[in-house]
Residue frames as qw, qx, qy, qz and C-alpha x, y, z in Angstrom:
[[0.179, -0.685, 0.478, -0.519, -2.24, -38.57, 7.80],
 [0.568, 0.035, -0.804, 0.173, -0.93, -41.48, 9.91],
 [0.640, -0.677, -0.144, -0.334, -2.77, -42.14, 13.17],
 [0.009, -0.627, 0.672, -0.395, -0.56, -42.10, 16.26],
 [0.602, -0.069, -0.792, 0.071, -0.01, -45.30, 18.17],
 [0.477, -0.521, 0.269, -0.655, -1.84, -45.64, 21.49],
 [0.058, 0.098, -0.965, 0.235, -2.23, -48.31, 24.14],
 [0.371, -0.451, -0.763, -0.276, -5.42, -50.15, 24.95],
 [0.355, -0.516, -0.553, 0.549, -5.37, -48.40, 28.32],
 [0.112, -0.242, 0.036, 0.963, -5.38, -44.96, 26.67],
 [0.209, -0.243, -0.586, -0.744, -8.41, -45.30, 24.41],
 [0.433, -0.077, 0.362, -0.822, -11.92, -44.64, 25.71],
 [0.424, 0.234, 0.858, -0.168, -14.74, -47.17, 26.11],
 [0.572, 0.696, 0.322, -0.292, -16.52, -47.49, 22.77],
 [0.297, 0.799, -0.451, -0.267, -13.30, -47.05, 20.79],
 [0.986, 0.097, 0.117, 0.072, -11.26, -49.72, 19.01],
 [0.187, -0.769, 0.561, 0.243, -7.60, -50.49, 18.48],
 [0.898, 0.388, -0.207, -0.014, -5.87, -52.46, 15.71],
 [0.738, -0.593, 0.259, 0.189, -3.03, -54.24, 17.53],
 [0.542, 0.749, -0.368, 0.096, 0.51, -53.63, 16.31],
 [0.393, 0.371, -0.733, 0.413, 2.42, -54.99, 19.35],
 [0.756, -0.575, -0.181, -0.257, 1.78, -56.81, 22.60],
 [0.296, -0.738, 0.566, -0.219, 3.95, -57.12, 25.70],
 [0.840, 0.169, -0.515, 0.013, 6.05, -60.23, 26.20],
 [0.203, 0.487, -0.677, 0.513, 8.00, -61.97, 28.88],
 [0.369, -0.137, 0.718, -0.574, 5.41, -63.70, 31.04],
 [0.139, 0.225, 0.959, 0.097, 2.90, -66.56, 30.79],
 [0.281, 0.632, 0.429, -0.581, 0.13, -63.93, 30.76],
 [0.259, 0.590, -0.354, -0.678, 1.18, -62.80, 27.27],
 [0.048, 0.089, -0.941, -0.323, 1.13, -66.30, 25.85],
 [0.150, 0.453, 0.841, -0.257, -2.38, -66.80, 27.24],
 [0.264, 0.681, 0.150, -0.666, -3.57, -63.43, 25.89],
 [0.155, 0.409, -0.669, -0.601, -2.14, -64.40, 22.48],
 [0.031, 0.151, 0.983, 0.097, -4.15, -67.64, 22.61],
 [0.172, 0.614, 0.633, -0.439, -7.27, -65.58, 23.35],
 [0.444, 0.737, 0.438, 0.260, -6.77, -63.43, 20.22],
 [0.142, -0.947, 0.098, 0.270, -4.52, -60.55, 21.30],
 [0.731, -0.002, 0.421, 0.537, -2.29, -60.83, 18.24],
 [0.103, -0.387, 0.291, 0.869, -0.79, -58.39, 15.76],
 [0.154, -0.085, -0.645, -0.744, -3.49, -57.23, 13.33],
 [0.206, -0.520, -0.828, 0.047, -6.44, -58.12, 15.57],
 [0.160, -0.522, -0.083, -0.833, -9.00, -55.47, 16.42],
 [0.307, -0.309, -0.755, 0.490, -9.88, -54.94, 20.09],
 [0.235, -0.668, -0.304, -0.637, -13.01, -53.05, 21.17],
 [0.145, 0.046, -0.639, 0.754, -12.82, -51.40, 24.59],
 [0.346, -0.538, -0.684, -0.351, -16.20, -51.91, 26.25],
 [0.537, -0.792, -0.176, -0.231, -16.01, -50.91, 29.90],
 [0.362, 0.420, -0.571, 0.606, -13.56, -49.77, 32.58],
 [0.591, -0.504, -0.610, 0.155, -14.10, -50.91, 36.16],
 [0.318, -0.936, -0.040, -0.145, -14.26, -48.50, 39.07],
 [0.557, -0.703, 0.350, 0.268, -10.72, -47.36, 39.80],
 [0.291, 0.726, -0.505, -0.364, -9.53, -48.11, 36.27],
 [0.256, 0.285, -0.917, -0.113, -9.26, -51.90, 36.40],
 [0.538, -0.002, 0.702, 0.467, -10.29, -54.36, 35.08],
 [0.313, 0.439, -0.280, -0.794, -10.97, -53.33, 31.51],
 [0.692, 0.298, 0.649, -0.111, -13.57, -55.31, 29.54],
 [0.166, 0.520, -0.515, -0.661, -12.70, -55.74, 25.87],
 [0.872, 0.323, 0.308, -0.201, -14.00, -57.69, 22.89],
 [0.079, 0.614, -0.697, -0.361, -11.41, -59.53, 20.79],
 [0.190, 0.127, -0.931, -0.284, -12.03, -62.38, 18.35],
 [0.551, -0.345, -0.538, -0.537, -15.72, -62.39, 19.33],
 [0.632, -0.400, -0.607, 0.268, -15.07, -62.97, 23.04],
 [0.224, -0.868, 0.072, -0.437, -15.47, -60.52, 25.92],
 [0.777, -0.054, -0.415, 0.471, -12.41, -60.62, 28.20],
 [0.355, -0.935, -0.003, -0.019, -11.37, -58.69, 31.30],
 [0.712, 0.349, -0.223, 0.567, -7.79, -57.38, 31.21],
 [0.501, -0.652, -0.223, 0.524, -5.83, -55.72, 34.00],
 [0.175, 0.978, -0.009, -0.116, -4.94, -52.07, 33.35],
 [0.352, -0.688, 0.549, 0.318, -1.21, -52.85, 33.60],
 [0.565, 0.086, 0.746, 0.342, -1.56, -55.43, 30.82],
 [0.405, 0.808, 0.427, 0.033, -3.77, -53.14, 28.71],
 [0.036, -0.943, 0.194, 0.269, -1.05, -50.49, 28.84],
 [0.380, -0.445, 0.712, 0.388, 1.33, -52.93, 27.10],
 [0.524, 0.437, 0.699, 0.213, -0.99, -53.58, 24.15],
 [0.019, -0.548, 0.164, 0.820, -0.24, -51.02, 21.44],
 [0.416, 0.401, 0.728, 0.369, -1.87, -50.22, 18.15],
 [0.024, -0.073, -0.252, -0.965, -3.59, -47.71, 15.93],
 [0.343, 0.350, 0.573, -0.656, -7.01, -46.45, 16.88],
 [0.054, 0.265, 0.780, 0.564, -9.80, -47.35, 14.46],
 [0.281, 0.188, 0.252, -0.907, -13.01, -45.40, 13.99]]
């Protein structure tokens, strides 16, 4: 059974996502790509700030804070 695609904003802290697509169109996306947010990378959601933003994630061995609006544009399949 194929897992449904979700966004990084939808998964819960402690869950992971294998990236299939990331948003484009701004310098933010180029920088996130340089930090490891690329197709095929696994992102672990660690913590969500009060009010839903920022979201702390681990990608490529680094812990990074991402705005909720950017996290909602990072799509992939949930890993367990």
